C-alpha positions in Angstrom: -73.1 -9.3 -5.5 -72.2 -7.9 -8.6 -72.6 -4.1 -9.5 -75.0 -5.2 -12.1 -77.2 -7.2 -9.7 -79.4 -3.8 -9.3 -81.9 -3.1 -6.5 -83.1 -5.9 -4.4 -86.5 -6.3 -2.4 -86.2 -4.9 1.1 -86.6 -7.2 3.9 -88.7 -5.7 6.8 -87.5 -5.8 10.0 -88.5 -4.3 13.5 -85.2 -4.9 15.1 -83.1 -2.0 16.4 -79.4 -1.3 16.2 -76.9 0.6 18.2 -76.3 2.9 15.0 -79.7 4.0 14.6 -78.8 7.8 16.3 -76.4 7.4 13.1 -79.0 7.3 10.6 -79.1 10.2 8.0 -82.8 10.4 7.7 -83.1 14.1 7.3 -81.8 15.8 4.0 -81.4 19.5 5.8 -78.4 20.6 4.7 -77.5 22.7 7.9 -78.2 19.6 10.1 -75.4 17.9 8.9 -72.7 20.4 8.9 -70.6 18.6 11.4 -70.7 15.7 10.1 -67.0 15.8 9.0 -66.2 15.8 12.5 -67.8 12.1 13.0 -65.8 11.0 10.0 -62.3 11.7 11.1 -62.0 8.2 12.4 -63.0 7.1 8.9 -60.0 8.8 7.1 -57.7 6.7 9.4 -58.6 3.5 7.7 -57.8 2.2 4.0 -60.7 1.0 2.2 -59.9 -2.4 2.9 -60.1 -2.0 6.5 -63.3 -0.1 5.9 -65.1 -3.4 4.1 -64.0 -5.5 6.2 -65.4 -3.5 9.3 -68.6 -3.2 7.3 -68.7 -7.3 7.2 -67.8 -7.7 10.3 -70.7 -9.0 12.9 -70.2 -6.7 15.9 -70.2 -9.0 18.5 -69.3 -12.7 16.9 -66.1 -10.6 15.5 -66.3 -12.5 12.4 -67.6 -12.4 8.9 -70.5 -13.9 7.8 -69.5 -17.5 6.5 -71.7 -17.5 3.2 -70.0 -14.2 1.9 -67.9 -15.3 -0.9 -67.7 -11.7 -2.6 -65.4 -9.7 0.1 -62.1 -11.8 -0.8 -62.2 -10.5 -4.2 -63.8 -6.9 -3.1 -60.8 -6.9 -0.7 -58.1 -7.3 -3.5 -60.2 -4.6 -5.7 -59.4 -2.1 -2.7 -56.0 -3.1 -2.6 -55.5 -2.0 -6.4 -58.0 1.3 -6.0 -56.0 2.1 -2.8 -52.5 1.9 -4.7 -54.1 4.2 -7.7 -55.1 6.8 -5.1 -51.2 6.9 -3.6 -49.7 7.0 -7.1 -48.1 4.0 -7.2 -49.9 2.4 -10.5 -51.8 3.7 -13.6 -53.5 1.9 -16.5 -50.9 2.1 -19.9 -52.0 5.3 -21.8 -54.5 4.4 -24.3 -52.2 5.4 -27.6 -53.0 4.9 -31.2 -56.2 5.3 -33.2 -58.2 2.3 -32.1 -58.4 2.5 -28.2 -58.8 -0.4 -25.8 -61.3 -0.4 -22.9 -60.5 -0.3 -19.5 -60.8 -3.9 -19.2 -58.1 -4.5 -21.8 -55.4 -1.9 -20.6 -52.8 -3.7 -18.6 -52.0 -2.2 -14.9 -48.5 0.1 -15.0 -46.0 0.6 -12.3 -45.7 4.2 -11.2 -43.5 4.3 -8.2 -42.2 1.2 -6.4 -41.6 3.4 -3.1 -43.1 2.0 -0.1 -46.4 3.1 1.0 -46.2 2.4 4.5 -48.8 -0.2 4.5 -47.8 -3.9 4.6 -50.3 -5.1 2.3 -50.3 -2.8 -0.2 -46.5 -2.9 -0.4 -46.8 -6.5 -1.0 -48.9 -6.0 -4.1 -46.8 -3.3 -5.0 -44.1 -6.0 -5.1 -45.8 -8.7 -7.2 -46.7 -5.9 -9.6 -43.3 -4.9 -10.0 -41.8 -8.5 -10.2 -44.0 -9.4 -12.9 -43.3 -5.5 -14.8 -39.5 -6.5 -14.2 -40.2 -9.6 -16.0 -41.8 -8.1 -18.7 -45.4 -8.9 -18.1 -48.3 -6.8 -17.8 -51.7 -7.5 -16.9 -55.0 -5.8 -17.0 -56.9 -4.9 -13.9 -58.9 -8.2 -13.8 -56.1 -10.4 -13.8 -54.6 -8.8 -11.1 -58.0 -9.1 -9.1 -58.0 -12.8 -10.0 -53.7 -13.2 -9.2 -54.0 -11.7 -5.9 -56.8 -13.8 -4.8 -55.8 -16.7 -5.7 -58.0 -17.5 -9.0 -55.6 -18.9 -10.8 -55.2 -22.4 -12.7 -51.0 -22.3 -12.7 -49.5 -23.4 -9.5 -46.5 -20.8 -10.4 -48.6 -17.8 -9.8 -50.1 -19.1 -6.3 -47.0 -17.1 -4.7 -48.5 -14.1 -5.9 -51.8 -14.6 -3.5 -52.2 -12.4 -0.4 -52.6 -14.9 1.7 -54.7 -14.6 4.6 -55.7 -11.0 3.8 -58.9 -11.4 6.3 -57.0 -12.1 9.6 -53.9 -9.8 8.6 -56.4 -6.8 8.0 -58.4 -7.9 11.4 -55.3 -8.1 13.1 -54.3 -4.2 11.5 -58.0 -3.3 13.3 -56.9 -4.7 16.4 -53.7 -2.9 16.3 -55.9 0.4 15.9 -58.0 -0.1 18.6 -60.9 -0.5 16.5 -61.3 -4.2 17.4 -60.4 -6.6 20.6 -59.4 -10.1 20.7 -61.4 -13.3 22.0 -61.6 -17.0 21.6 -64.7 -18.6 21.5 -64.8 -22.3 22.1 -66.0 -24.5 19.8 -66.7 -29.0 20.3 -63.5 -29.7 19.0 -61.5 -26.3 18.2 -61.1 -22.8 19.8 -61.4 -20.0 17.4 -59.9 -16.4 17.9 -62.6 -13.5 16.9 -62.4 -9.8 16.7 -65.6 -8.3 18.2 -66.2 -4.7 17.7 -64.3 -2.9 20.4 -64.8 1.1 19.3 -68.2 1.2 18.1 -67.9 4.9 17.2 -65.4 4.1 14.7 -68.1 1.4 12.6 -71.4 4.3 13.7 -69.3 6.7 11.8 -68.5 4.8 8.9 -72.0 3.5 8.6 -73.1 7.4 9.0 -70.8 8.3 6.3 -72.2 5.9 3.8 -75.4 6.9 4.3 -74.9 10.3 4.3 -73.1 10.1 1.1 -76.1 8.6 -0.5 -78.5 10.9 0.8 -77.9 14.5 2.1 -74.5 14.5 0.7 -75.6 13.0 -2.8 -74.0 14.4 -5.7 -75.5 14.1 -9.2 -72.1 14.7 -10.8 -70.0 12.0 -9.9 -66.7 14.2 -10.6 -67.8 16.2 -7.5 -67.6 12.9 -5.5 -64.8 12.5 -2.7 -63.3 9.6 -4.5 -62.7 7.7 -1.4 -66.4 7.9 -0.5 -67.1 6.7 -4.0 -65.0 3.8 -3.7 -66.5 2.9 -0.3 -70.0 2.7 -2.0 -69.2 0.8 -4.9 -66.7 -1.7 -3.3 -69.2 -2.5 -0.1 -71.8 -2.9 -2.5 -69.7 -5.5 -4.3 -68.5 -7.2 -0.7 -71.8 -7.9 -0.2 -71.8 -5.3 3.4 -74.0 -2.4 2.3 -77.3 -3.9 2.5 -77.3 -3.9 6.8 -76.0 -0.2 6.2 -79.2 0.7 4.4 -81.7 -1.5 6.6 -81.3 1.0 9.3 -82.9 3.9 7.2 -86.5 4.6 7.3 -88.8 3.5 4.0 -88.4 6.6 2.6 -84.7 7.1 2.7 -84.0 3.3 2.3 -86.0 4.2 -1.2 -84.1 6.9 -2.2 -80.5 5.5 -1.2 -81.6 2.7 -3.5 -82.6 5.0 -6.3 -78.9 6.6 -5.8 -77.3 3.3 -6.0 -79.4 2.2 -9.1 -77.8 5.6 -10.7 -74.0 4.4 -9.6 -74.8 1.2 -11.3 -75.8 2.5 -14.4 -72.5 4.7 -14.9 -70.4 4.0 -18.1 -67.1 3.7 -16.4 -65.4 4.2 -20.0 -66.9 7.8 -19.9 -66.1 8.3 -16.5 -62.6 7.2 -16.9 -61.9 10.0 -19.9 -63.4 12.5 -17.8 -60.7 11.6 -14.9 -57.6 9.6 -16.2 -55.9 9.9 -13.0 -58.5 7.6 -11.3 -58.7 5.1 -14.6 -57.4 2.2 -12.2 -60.4 2.8 -10.1 -63.1 2.5 -12.8 -61.1 -0.2 -13.9 -61.8 -2.2 -10.6 -65.3 -1.1 -10.6 -65.8 -2.4 -14.0 -64.2 -5.8 -13.2 -66.9 -6.3 -10.6 -70.0 -5.1 -12.5 -69.0 -8.1 -14.6 -68.3 -10.6 -11.7 
């Protein structure tokens, strides 16, 4: 699902889930003054872990076999995380003729370790090519880290087994468990949700961001929350979160998402140059 896909018809369901108590169905700000207390567990996770947790089937312990969007979205998360940690930026837009976001290459700002294995691996790849005098745009890096290249010499820059490594990190944090499911010919290791409160808080965070805490001015949005909404939509893991809402609040949330999809990324990046990589990643997935 791309950012440009827009609204889709809602599938009606009468099923309830364990997240119903965390659905934000009221627009009264007084009822949500203590929401940040619930979100503490969200902030201990990276964007990659949050997207992976949203896409994970709670009891089966795996993502949908039909979801081809989550893998590139996870690579986008990595670039955004590196931007937030001030490790990369877009090359300055110099000269009279301004380049668009997707034509500007990614620059290394700081090669120091972030403390996150996956981020450091991506950072090493960016540094290696930078040291060779090679500079590439955001879209190229999403594809390269995903292994989407015809050049076999470039396959070494793919972040391999990314889903499994993120699941392992979530398991080490106590959010997921580990089980074995037996099939006819082989056994499969799965990671069902062990700490349901973490996912409940994440669902509540997304719902409140699109409803009670909605900001018409995107510059007032917390950039991590904004990235979570955009990248969850790109990874096709946002719909299950919205399906928990009542019809009225669902329609309001979809109206706000529609506004987000219509944003001019170039204009927003001009207003917030320190987040240009973030806006460039959003732009990448709006055209995929």
